[in-house]
C-alpha positions in Angstrom: 235.5 166.7 62.4 232.7 169.1 63.0 233.3 171.1 66.2 229.7 172.5 66.4 228.7 172.5 70.1 232.3 172.5 71.4 234.0 175.2 73.4 237.3 176.4 72.1 239.0 178.8 74.6 236.2 181.1 75.6 234.3 180.7 72.4 231.1 178.6 72.2 231.0 177.0 68.7 227.5 177.3 67.2 227.7 176.0 63.6 230.0 175.5 60.7 229.8 178.2 58.0 232.6 177.4 55.7 235.2 174.7 55.0 238.3 174.5 52.7 241.7 172.9 52.4 243.3 175.3 54.9 240.6 175.9 57.6 237.1 175.4 58.7 235.1 178.4 59.7 232.6 178.4 62.5 230.1 180.9 63.9 230.7 181.2 67.6 229.5 183.1 70.7 231.8 185.0 73.1 229.9 185.2 76.4 232.1 187.7 78.2 231.6 190.4 75.5 228.1 189.1 74.5 229.0 189.0 70.8 229.2 186.6 67.9 232.5 186.0 66.3 234.0 183.8 63.5 236.4 181.1 64.6 238.8 179.7 61.9 240.2 176.4 62.9 243.2 175.4 60.8 243.4 172.0 59.1 244.9 169.6 61.7 247.6 168.3 59.4 249.3 171.7 59.0 250.6 171.7 62.6 252.8 168.7 62.0 255.5 170.6 60.4 258.4 171.7 62.6 258.3 175.4 63.4 254.6 175.7 62.6 253.6 177.0 66.0 256.1 179.8 66.0 255.1 180.8 62.4 251.4 180.6 63.4 251.9 182.9 66.4 254.1 185.4 64.4 251.7 185.7 61.5 248.6 185.9 63.8 250.1 188.7 65.8 251.0 190.6 62.6 247.5 190.3 61.2 245.9 191.3 64.4 247.7 194.6 64.3 246.1 195.6 61.1 243.6 198.4 61.8 241.5 199.6 58.9 237.8 200.1 58.2 237.9 197.7 55.3 240.0 194.9 56.8 238.3 192.1 58.8 239.5 192.5 62.4 241.3 189.6 64.1 240.4 189.6 67.8 242.3 186.7 69.1 244.3 183.5 68.3 245.2 180.5 70.2 245.8 176.8 70.6 243.8 174.2 72.4 245.5 170.8 72.2 246.1 170.2 68.5 243.6 172.8 67.5 245.0 176.1 66.2 242.4 178.9 65.7 242.0 182.6 64.7 239.0 184.6 66.0 237.7 187.4 63.8 234.6 189.6 63.3 231.5 187.7 62.3 230.0 189.1 59.1 226.7 187.7 57.8 226.3 189.7 54.6 227.9 187.3 52.3 230.8 188.1 49.9 231.4 190.0 46.7 231.4 186.7 44.9 227.6 186.6 45.3 227.3 190.0 43.7 229.2 189.2 40.5 228.4 187.2 37.4 227.2 190.0 35.3 228.6 193.6 34.5 228.2 195.9 37.5 227.4 199.6 37.7 230.7 201.4 37.4 230.1 203.8 40.3 229.4 200.8 42.5 232.5 198.9 41.3 234.9 201.8 41.7 233.6 202.4 45.2 234.1 198.8 46.2 237.5 198.5 44.5 238.7 201.8 46.0 237.9 200.6 49.5 239.5 197.2 49.1 242.5 198.9 47.4 242.9 201.3 50.3 242.9 198.4 52.7 245.6 196.7 50.7 247.6 199.9 50.6 247.4 200.1 54.4 248.6 196.5 54.7 251.4 197.2 52.2 252.6 200.1 54.3 252.8 197.7 57.3 255.1 195.4 55.2 252.3 192.9 54.5 250.8 191.5 51.3 247.7 189.4 50.8 248.4 186.9 48.0 244.8 185.7 47.7 242.7 188.8 46.8 239.5 187.5 45.2 235.7 188.1 45.4 235.3 185.3 47.9 237.7 187.0 50.4 235.8 190.3 50.2 233.1 190.2 52.8 230.1 192.6 52.5 229.0 194.2 55.8 226.6 196.4 53.8 225.9 196.7 50.1 228.7 199.3 49.7 230.9 198.4 52.7 233.5 195.6 51.9 235.9 194.0 54.4 239.0 192.2 53.1 239.4 189.0 54.9 242.0 186.2 55.4 245.4 187.8 55.8 248.0 185.4 57.0 246.8 181.8 56.4 248.2 181.1 52.9 251.7 181.9 54.1 251.3 179.6 57.1 250.2 176.8 54.7 252.9 177.4 52.2 255.6 177.3 54.9 254.1 174.3 56.6 253.9 172.3 53.4 257.2 173.7 52.0 255.4 174.8 48.8 257.5 177.9 48.2 260.7 175.9 48.0 259.1 173.6 45.5 258.0 176.4 43.2 254.3 176.3 44.0 252.0 178.6 45.9 248.6 178.8 47.5 246.1 181.0 45.8 243.1 181.1 43.4 244.1 180.7 39.8 241.6 183.2 38.2 243.1 186.0 40.3 246.8 184.9 40.8 249.5 187.0 39.2 251.7 185.3 36.6 254.7 185.4 38.9 252.7 183.8 41.7 251.4 181.2 39.4 255.0 180.2 38.5 255.9 179.9 42.2 258.2 182.9 42.1 258.6 185.4 44.8 255.9 188.0 45.0 255.5 191.6 46.3 252.7 194.1 46.6 252.4 194.3 42.8 251.0 190.8 42.9 248.1 192.2 45.0 247.7 194.9 42.4 247.3 192.3 39.7 244.8 190.3 41.8 242.7 193.4 42.5 242.8 194.3 38.8 241.5 190.8 38.1 238.6 191.4 40.5 237.9 194.8 38.8 238.0 193.1 35.4 235.4 190.6 36.5 233.2 193.2 38.1 233.0 195.3 35.0 232.7 192.5 32.4 230.9 189.8 34.3 233.7 187.2 33.9 237.3 186.6 35.2 240.2 187.7 32.9 241.1 184.2 31.8 237.8 182.4 32.2 236.3 180.0 34.7 238.0 176.8 33.3 240.2 174.4 35.3 243.0 175.8 37.4 245.7 174.5 35.2 244.1 175.8 32.0 243.6 179.2 33.6 247.2 179.4 34.7 248.6 178.4 31.4 246.5 181.1 29.7 247.6 183.7 32.3 251.3 183.0 31.4 251.0 182.5 27.7 248.1 184.4 26.3 247.2 188.1 26.0 244.2 189.2 28.0 240.9 189.8 26.2 240.3 193.6 26.2 237.4 194.3 28.5 235.7 196.7 26.0 235.0 193.6 23.8 232.9 192.3 26.6 231.4 195.6 27.6 231.0 198.2 24.9 230.2 201.2 27.2 233.4 200.8 29.1 235.4 204.1 29.1 238.7 203.9 27.3 240.6 205.2 30.3 239.1 202.6 32.5 240.2 199.9 30.1 243.8 201.3 30.1 243.8 201.2 33.9 242.6 197.6 34.1 245.1 196.4 31.5 248.0 198.2 33.3 247.0 196.5 36.6 247.0 193.2 34.8 250.3 193.5 33.0 252.1 190.2 32.9 255.4 191.7 34.1 255.3 193.3 37.5 257.6 196.1 36.2 254.8 197.2 33.7 252.1 197.4 36.4 251.4 200.1 38.9 254.2 200.0 41.4 252.1 201.1 44.3 248.4 200.6 45.2 248.0 204.3 45.7 248.9 204.9 42.0 246.3 202.4 40.9 243.6 204.0 43.0 244.5 207.6 41.9 244.1 206.6 38.3 241.0 204.6 38.9 239.2 207.4 40.8 240.4 210.0 38.3 238.9 208.1 35.4 235.6 207.5 37.1 235.1 209.7 40.1 232.8 208.3 42.8 229.7 210.3 43.1 229.5 210.2 46.9 232.2 209.8 49.5 235.4 208.1 48.4 239.0 207.8 49.5 241.0 210.7 48.1 244.6 210.8 47.0 246.5 210.8 50.3 250.1 211.1 49.3 252.3 213.2 51.6 253.3 216.5 49.9 255.5 217.9 52.7 257.3 216.3 55.6 259.9 217.4 58.1 260.6 218.5 61.6 259.3 221.7 63.4 260.8 223.0 66.5 258.7 222.3 69.6 257.1 225.5 70.8 256.4 227.0 67.4 253.0 227.8 66.0 251.6 227.6 62.6 252.8 225.8 59.5 256.3 224.4 59.2 258.7 225.5 56.5 257.9 224.1 53.1 259.8 220.9 52.4 260.5 219.5 49.0 258.4 216.7 47.7 259.2 213.3 49.0 260.4 210.9 46.2 258.2 207.8 46.0 260.4 204.7 46.6 259.9 202.1 43.9 260.3 198.5 44.9 263.1 196.9 43.0 261.4 194.6 40.6 261.7 190.9 41.4 261.8 190.2 37.7 264.1 192.3 35.4 262.3 195.1 33.8 263.0 194.0 30.2 262.4 190.3 30.9 260.2 188.8 28.3 258.9 185.7 30.2 259.9 182.7 28.2 256.4 181.4 28.4 256.7 177.9 29.4 259.2 175.8 27.5 257.9 172.3 27.3 259.9 170.8 30.1 259.5 173.8 32.5 255.8 174.0 31.6 255.2 170.3 32.3 257.0 170.5 35.7 254.9 173.6 36.6 251.7 171.9 35.6 252.4 168.8 37.7 253.4 170.9 40.7 250.4 173.1 40.5 248.1 170.3 39.9 249.1 168.7 43.1 248.8 172.0 44.9 245.3 172.7 43.6 244.0 169.2 44.2 245.0 169.6 47.8 243.3 173.0 48.2 240.6 173.0 45.5 237.8 173.0 48.1 238.8 176.4 49.4 238.3 178.1 46.0 234.5 178.1 46.2 234.0 178.9 49.8 231.8 181.8 50.8 234.4 182.5 53.5 237.7 181.2 52.1 240.7 181.3 54.5 243.8 181.7 52.3 246.1 184.6 52.6 249.7 185.7 52.9 252.1 187.8 54.9 255.6 188.6 53.6 258.0 191.5 53.8 257.6 194.5 51.5 259.1 198.0 51.3 257.4 200.5 53.6 255.8 203.6 52.1 257.2 207.1 52.9 253.9 208.0 54.5 254.8 205.7 57.4 257.6 206.7 59.7 259.8 203.9 61.0 261.1 204.3 64.5 262.6 202.0 67.1 259.9 200.7 69.5 259.3 198.3 72.3 258.0 194.9 71.5 254.3 194.7 71.4 252.7 192.7 74.2 250.4 189.9 73.2 248.3 189.4 76.3 245.0 191.0 77.4 245.5 194.0 79.7 245.1 193.2 83.4 244.3 195.7 86.2 247.6 197.4 87.2 248.5 200.0 89.8 250.5 202.5 87.8 251.7 206.0 88.7 252.0 208.6 85.9 255.4 210.2 85.7 256.0 213.9 86.4 255.7 216.1 83.4 258.8 216.0 81.2 259.8 218.6 78.6 258.3 218.3 75.1 260.5 216.9 72.5 262.8 219.4 70.8 261.4 218.6 67.4 258.0 217.4 66.2 257.8 215.3 63.0 255.3 216.8 60.6 253.7 215.9 57.3 251.1 217.7 55.2 248.3 215.4 53.9 247.7 216.1 50.2 243.9 215.3 50.1 242.9 217.9 52.7 246.1 219.9 53.3 246.1 219.1 57.0 249.3 219.1 59.0 249.8 215.8 60.9 252.1 215.0 63.7 253.7 211.6 64.3 253.2 209.5 67.5 255.8 206.8 67.6 255.2 203.2 68.5 255.4 202.1 72.1 253.6 201.8 75.3 251.7 204.4 77.3 249.6 204.5 80.5 245.8 204.6 79.7 243.0 205.3 82.1 242.7 206.9 85.5 241.6 206.1 89.1 240.5 209.7 89.5 236.8 209.7 88.5 234.5 207.4 86.7 234.6 203.6 86.7 234.8 203.6 82.9 238.3 205.1 83.2 239.4 202.0 85.2 241.6 200.1 85.4 244.7 202.0 84.7 246.6 199.9 82.3 249.5 199.9 79.8 248.7 199.8 76.1 251.1 199.3 73.2 250.3 201.1 69.9 251.9 201.0 66.6 253.2 204.3 65.3 250.6 206.6 63.7 249.9 210.1 62.4 247.2 212.4 63.8 246.0 215.8 62.6 247.8 218.6 64.4 244.6 220.6 64.5 240.9 219.9 64.6 239.2 219.9 61.2 238.1 223.4 60.4 235.1 224.8 58.6 237.4 225.7 55.7 238.6 222.1 55.3 235.1 220.7 55.8 233.8 223.0 53.1 236.3 221.6 50.7 235.1 218.1 51.4 231.5 219.1 50.8 232.4 220.9 47.6 234.2 217.9 46.3 231.6 215.3 47.2 228.2 217.1 47.5 227.9 215.6 51.0 225.1 216.6 53.3 225.5 216.3 57.0 223.0 214.6 59.2 221.9 217.9 60.7 221.2 219.3 57.2 219.2 216.2 56.2 217.3 216.2 59.5 216.7 220.0 59.6 217.9 220.7 63.1 220.7 220.4 65.6 221.4 220.9 69.3 222.7 224.4 70.3 223.7 225.8 73.7 221.5 228.8 74.5 221.1 230.6 77.8 222.6 227.8 80.0 220.7 224.9 78.4 220.6 222.8 75.2 218.0 223.7 72.7 216.8 221.8 69.6 217.2 224.5 67.0 215.5 224.2 63.5 218.0 225.1 60.8 221.1 224.7 62.9 223.9 222.9 61.0 227.6 223.2 60.3 227.0 226.2 58.0 224.7 227.8 60.5 226.1 226.9 64.0 223.6 229.1 65.9 220.7 228.4 63.6 219.1 230.5 60.8 220.8 233.9 60.4 224.2 232.6 61.8 227.1 232.0 59.5 230.6 230.6 59.4 231.9 233.3 57.1 234.0 234.8 59.9 235.0 231.5 61.5 236.4 229.4 58.6 239.5 228.7 60.7 237.5 227.5 63.7 236.7 223.8 64.1 233.6 222.6 62.3 230.7 221.7 64.7 227.3 220.2 64.5 228.8 217.2 62.8 227.8 213.6 63.8 230.2 210.7 64.1 229.0 209.5 60.7 229.8 212.9 59.2 233.3 212.9 60.7 233.9 209.3 59.5 232.8 210.3 56.0 235.3 213.2 55.9 238.2 211.1 57.1 237.5 208.4 54.6 237.3 210.9 51.8 240.7 212.2 52.8 242.1 208.7 52.8 242.4 208.7 56.6 240.3 207.5 59.5 239.0 208.7 62.9 241.7 208.0 65.5 241.1 205.0 67.8 240.3 205.9 71.4 243.7 204.6 72.6 245.4 206.5 69.8 243.7 209.8 70.8 244.6 209.4 74.5 248.2 208.6 73.7 248.5 211.6 71.3 246.9 213.8 74.1 248.7 212.7 77.2 252.1 211.6 75.8 254.5 209.0 77.2 254.4 210.6 80.7 250.7 210.3 81.4 249.7 213.9 81.5 246.3 215.0 83.0 246.0 217.7 80.4 247.8 218.0 77.1 250.5 220.2 78.5 250.9 218.8 82.0 249.1 217.9 85.3 248.0 221.3 86.4 245.0 223.1 84.7 245.7 226.5 83.2 242.8 228.4 81.7 245.3 230.3 79.5 246.2 227.1 77.7 242.8 225.7 76.6 239.3 226.8 75.6 237.1 225.3 78.3 234.2 226.8 80.3 236.7 228.4 82.6 238.0 230.6 79.8 234.5 232.2 79.5 234.8 232.5 75.8 231.4 230.9 75.2 232.2 229.6 71.7 234.8 227.8 69.7 238.2 229.3 69.2 240.2 229.3 65.9 242.2 226.0 65.6 245.6 226.4 67.2 244.7 229.5 69.3 246.4 228.0 72.3 249.5 226.7 70.5 252.2 226.2 71.4 251.6 226.5 75.2 248.6 224.2 75.2 250.0 221.6 72.8 250.6 217.9 73.7 253.9 216.2 74.0 253.7 215.2 70.3 252.7 218.6 69.1 248.9 218.2 68.7 246.9 221.3 69.4 243.6 221.7 71.2 243.6 218.2 72.6 242.3 219.9 75.8 239.0 221.8 75.2 237.7 223.7 72.2 235.4 220.9 70.8 234.7 217.4 71.9 236.3 215.1 69.3 234.8 212.0 67.9 237.0 208.9 67.9 236.5 205.6 66.0 235.5 203.3 68.9 232.1 202.3 70.2 231.7 203.0 73.9 232.0 200.2 76.5 231.9 201.2 80.2 233.8 198.1 81.2 236.0 197.7 78.1 239.3 198.6 79.8 239.1 195.5 82.0 239.1 193.2 79.0 240.8 195.1 76.2 243.9 193.7 74.5 247.2 195.1 75.5 248.2 195.9 72.0 246.4 198.1 69.5 242.9 198.0 71.1 240.0 198.9 68.8 237.1 199.1 71.2 233.9 197.0 71.4 232.8 195.5 68.1 229.3 197.0 68.5 227.5 199.4 70.7 224.9 202.2 71.0 227.2 205.2 71.6 230.4 206.4 70.2 233.2 207.9 72.3 234.0 211.6 72.4 237.3 212.9 73.9 238.9 216.1 75.0 236.2 218.4 76.5 235.0 221.6 74.9 234.3 225.3 75.3 231.0 224.6 77.1 232.3 222.0 79.7 234.3 222.4 82.9 238.0 221.5 82.9 237.4 218.2 84.7 235.8 216.9 81.5 238.8 218.0 79.5 241.2 215.6 81.3 243.0 213.4 78.9 241.6 210.1 80.3 237.9 211.4 80.4 235.5 209.4 78.3 232.2 210.9 77.0 229.7 209.0 74.9 227.0 210.1 72.5 224.8 208.5 69.8 226.7 208.5 66.5 223.9 210.4 64.7 223.6 213.2 67.2 224.9 216.7 66.3 225.8 219.4 68.8 227.6 222.7 68.5 230.3 221.4 70.8 231.3 218.3 68.7 234.1 218.2 66.1 236.9 215.9 65.2 240.4 215.3 63.7 241.7 212.4 61.6 244.5 209.9 61.9 246.5 207.6 59.6 248.8 204.7 60.1 
């Protein structure tokens, strides 16, 4: 049944844009936020299985908590009568499927695969795997910006139809791992295989085992060696072929064990010319006493946990004895006849969520259950200031050497009734645990990024920036991050000060290169004000000795950490009050707080301005309050704007 013209929840269905065995996808309009969304309506027959509703809600909540630049955002889910639906971003740029069919430029391929791989690595760290990684599930926002879509649905379908118990699974044959094709249990190494299959097709122009019928492809996957990609592309570097073949090893034990290992080898063999995600393994972790300044003691390297293989390491896959093979073929034939339509969809809803082992880069801590409803206006009173924790959990991020502090999962009070309407209503927000840079990104760290990538900031490309001169802002030719006061100025004596004259786009580029991201607005506010709702990072009373604001009369940036530890936040982050305004990930919406979700909000989907937080050396203390929201165009560059990065 075509639901075009219907209203589901608050979503006005416009037109059908995709259909498969598991869901029908519609373009829809959401009036209250004035935006277009995609609404995925699950096939009606799936809901008949006992327990489906609980599974649907559980998986939908899990998927909605994934926050990553390269993962399609799930905004909402619900049920209207017998109609179960998920609401996601609407992307009109097609899929990677439409860009394949012939060998692609290697720089382009590595850039796309690296971003998708980073998205999968993020999901794996949350204990989730995808199970249906394929070109049709990689949406293209722009030519070089992929979004991985459709987490969660395949597992719902398998559980509903009890396929797992029967030894079958939902997926796309050309990209399924051998263990998935056999209906065996899978882990994140199955996603590595699938991404390797996409990489193989992107560099050779054809899938690893051909475009034949599903059953023929699966039998070849299980029985036959893969055709070496260099026989299909003579200019393929030998190291690239080695990486592809390792990702596509038949036994999970012979593949890369973690997505990060796959990406490190891939980018090492064929470095991306522009911005890329760098290796972001943790090289030091541990606790520092609260009230201490500077770097923590050096901790030994953290051993990388290896998931216990689901198949014995020496197993030689008895590739399909006749009886087993025939049973497998019959089971899979029934499965793929049921879901064959979904294999060719431009937007193909089929995914998976199952448990996996968490990465050491993600700290696990007890937390309150995440709420699942939209935030409502609430009268809340911030608590009195409480002492900082005795220890601060630290890690050092390998890509850029930055110290990061951990902010545990749980609720905090966001917003204020004190000043602007955009700070209202005060509301409780649940956030998953995350890491945030202890200090603002310095000139020294930004210089490393530029040296590694050849990146040019927007001020450099444009030829000017905004500089504070004699009590007013002046457009200064030649002002950029290297010359913060214009021609003749230098950063030679301020390498440990925060980088300035960087736009939101520049900050985002740095964080992505480092394998991190800009913090969300809610993440920034929680890291700044702590669980006790502080007005400033250290407490409720302003103290000019604890922050670099206009009251300090410094008239310029201060070296990062100059006001540590006395000005640090509850979680140990420095300069959250003053020094430089900090870019965050979110678009600005003046009324967003009144309609934001109560768990892991990500801000409006689009906008004109990006949010800045924290105040600066050139603004009064009132602007440095932890709930204060400033907004600027993402391409603007001022000598009061900087940033720090975060990571889940």
